[in-house]
C-alpha positions, 0 to 999 in steps of 0.5 A, spaced: 469 533 513 473 527 512 467 523 508 468 529 503 475 528 503 476 522 501 470 523 497 476 526 492 482 522 495 476 517 491 475 523 485 483 523 484 486 516 483 481 514 479 475 508 483 481 503 483 480 497 487 485 497 493 483 506 491 476 503 494 479 498 500 481 506 502 475 510 502 471 503 504 475 502 509 476 510 511 469 509 512 469 505 517 473 509 521 470 515 520 462 511 522 466 507 529 468 514 532 461 518 531 459 511 534 465 510 539 466 503 537 472 500 536 473 499 529 475 491 528 481 492 522 480 485 519 471 486 520 473 492 515 478 488 511 473 483 509 466 488 509 470 492 504 473 486 499 464 485 499 462 490 498 467 491 491 465 484 489 458 485 490 459 492 485 464 488 481 466 481 482 470 481 476 476 484 480 477 477 484 481 477 478 485 483 478 490 484 481 491 489 484 486 486 488 488 482 490 495 485 492 492 491 496 488 485 499 494 482 502 497 488 504 494 490 506 491 484 511 499 482 512 499 490 516 493 487 520 496 480 522 502 480 521 506 488 522 504 487 531 509 481 531 514 484 527 513 491 531 514 488 537 521 483 536 523 491 533 522 493 539 529 493 540 530 500 536 527 507 535 520 507 534 521 511 527 526 506 525 522 500 528 515 502 523 520 504 517 522 496 516 516 493 519 510 495 514 514 493 508 517 487 511 509 485 513 505 487 506 511 485 503 511 477 507 504 477 503 505 478 497 511 477 494 508 470 493 503 472 488 508 476 485 511 469 484 506 465 481 504 471 476 511 474 473 515 467 476 520 472 478 523 474 484 525 480 485 531 480 490 532 487 492 524 489 493 525 488 500 530 494 502 529 498 497 522 497 500 524 501 506 528 505 503 523 508 499 518 508 504 520 516 507 519 518 499 513 514 498 510 516 504 512 523 503 510 523 495 503 520 498 501 525 502 504 531 498 500 528 492 494 530 496 496 536 499 497 539 492 492 536 490 486 539 494 490 546 495 490 547 486 482 546 487 481 552 491 489 556 489 491 553 483 497 557 483 498 554 490 497 546 488 502 548 482 507 550 487 506 544 492 507 539 486 512 543 482 516 540 490 515 533 490 520 532 483 525 532 488 523 526 492 519 523 486 527 524 482 530 520 488 525 515 488 526 514 481 533 514 481 532 509 487 528 503 483 532 504 477 540 503 479 536 496 484 534 493 477 540 494 474 544 493 480 545 484 478 541 478 480 535 484 481 531 479 480 530 471 481 527 467 476 523 462 480 519 458 476 512 456 473 508 456 482 502 450 481 496 454 483 498 448 489 504 451 492 500 458 493 496 455 496 500 452 501 505 458 500 498 463 504 496 456 508 
């Protein structure tokens, strides 16, 4: 059932590198559960990267591929330490702050390198929008699966997603019009980018 759900998810969202990474790692977790063993998250992330690159070596140049793996790497490596530092907050709030922060730490240097700008409010917007993104993502998957069985029910669930989606768009559009929403960092040499990651 789990593998079937992953295949449906992959079919609905497309064969993009970020989706392939999520499905491969999910399949690894399911395999570990059936074998009653523990999953090594970093090892499964690296294995997913190798499998994707074996089938499509040109993915290495895809920005989505790089961002997906860097964000997941950040969640694996940095999230536990951030949650430990935020243990004075209620766990739900600490998680809402720590997840976007852990991912952003690892993707911001690449975004600066690729676009020569830094979205000044991106971290705050990500923290604010995380609950909306979770509800929209889960709601979209539920509506798609329901729509395969009962199209009317799938449409009804999808129509409810209009409100969190509209709110998400309104927040991002408002923040993008704020003064200083983009900060030019100039052309970052590759050596500087590698030094930052080192």
